[in-house]
C-alpha positions as CSV (number, residue, x, y, z in Angstrom):
1,M,1.2,29.9,146.7
2,A,-2.4,30.7,146.1
3,S,-4.1,32.7,148.7
4,K,-7.6,31.9,150.0
5,K,-10.1,34.5,150.9
6,V,-11.2,34.4,154.5
7,R,-14.5,35.8,155.5
8,L,-15.0,37.0,159.1
9,E,-18.3,37.6,160.6
10,F,-18.8,39.8,163.7
11,N,-20.8,38.1,166.4
12,K,-22.3,41.0,168.3
13,E,-24.0,38.9,171.0
14,G,-20.9,36.9,171.7
15,F,-18.8,40.1,171.9
16,A,-21.3,41.6,174.3
17,Q,-21.1,38.4,176.5
18,I,-17.3,38.8,176.7
19,L,-17.6,42.5,177.7
20,H,-20.1,41.6,180.5
21,S,-18.2,38.5,181.6
22,E,-16.7,38.1,185.1
23,A,-13.2,37.8,183.6
24,C,-13.6,41.2,181.9
25,H,-14.9,42.6,185.2
26,E,-11.8,41.3,187.0
27,L,-9.5,42.8,184.4
28,V,-11.2,46.2,184.6
29,Q,-11.3,46.2,188.4
30,S,-7.6,45.1,188.6
31,T,-6.5,47.9,186.2
32,A,-8.4,50.5,188.2
33,E,-6.9,49.2,191.4
34,G,-3.4,49.5,189.9
35,I,-4.0,53.1,188.9
36,A,-5.4,53.9,192.4
37,A,-2.3,52.2,194.0
38,R,0.1,54.2,191.9
39,A,-1.8,57.4,192.7
40,N,-1.6,56.6,196.4
41,A,2.2,55.9,196.0
42,N,2.6,59.2,194.1
43,A,0.9,61.1,196.9
44,G,1.9,59.1,199.9
45,L,-1.7,58.5,200.7
46,D,-4.2,55.7,201.0
47,S,-7.3,57.5,199.9
48,F,-7.4,57.0,196.1
49,K,-9.9,54.2,195.5
50,A,-10.9,52.0,192.6
51,T,-14.4,50.9,191.6
52,S,-16.0,49.3,188.6
53,I,-19.6,49.2,187.4
54,N,-21.4,47.1,184.8
55,A,-22.6,49.7,182.4
56,S,-25.0,49.1,179.6
57,T,-22.3,48.0,177.1
58,R,-19.3,46.9,179.2
59,Y,-17.7,47.1,182.6
60,V,-16.2,50.5,183.3
61,G,-13.5,51.1,185.9
62,F,-12.7,54.3,188.0
63,A,-9.9,55.4,190.1
64,S,-10.9,58.5,192.1
65,T,-10.2,60.8,195.0
66,T,-12.2,60.1,198.1
67,D,-11.4,63.1,200.4
68,K,-10.0,66.6,200.4
69,T,-6.5,65.4,200.9
70,S,-6.5,63.2,197.8
71,L,-8.3,65.9,195.9
72,A,-5.6,68.4,196.8
73,A,-2.9,65.8,195.8
74,E,-4.5,65.6,192.4
75,S,-5.0,69.3,192.1
76,E,-1.5,70.3,193.2
77,D,0.7,67.4,192.1
78,K,-1.4,65.5,189.6
79,A,-1.0,62.3,191.6
80,L,-3.8,60.5,189.9
81,T,-3.1,61.8,186.4
82,R,0.5,60.7,186.7
83,A,-0.7,57.2,187.7
84,L,-2.2,56.7,184.3
85,R,1.2,56.6,182.6
């Protein structure tokens, strides 16, 4: 069987549109919320929160501590770090 050569061309503008799409934003936000929820479950708290921003090249998600209690839970027990696994 003869093989045919296939040429792929990267569409930079199209890829950028995907990275800035609402579907991508929802995926990033949902992932950050899942990480924050697992961190809250690990620490028995409700103070780890998720956010996402539209950065220059794509959406970026964050799960972070919001007060001294959650900061201590991360510092002492790695509640947020363990949530990434």
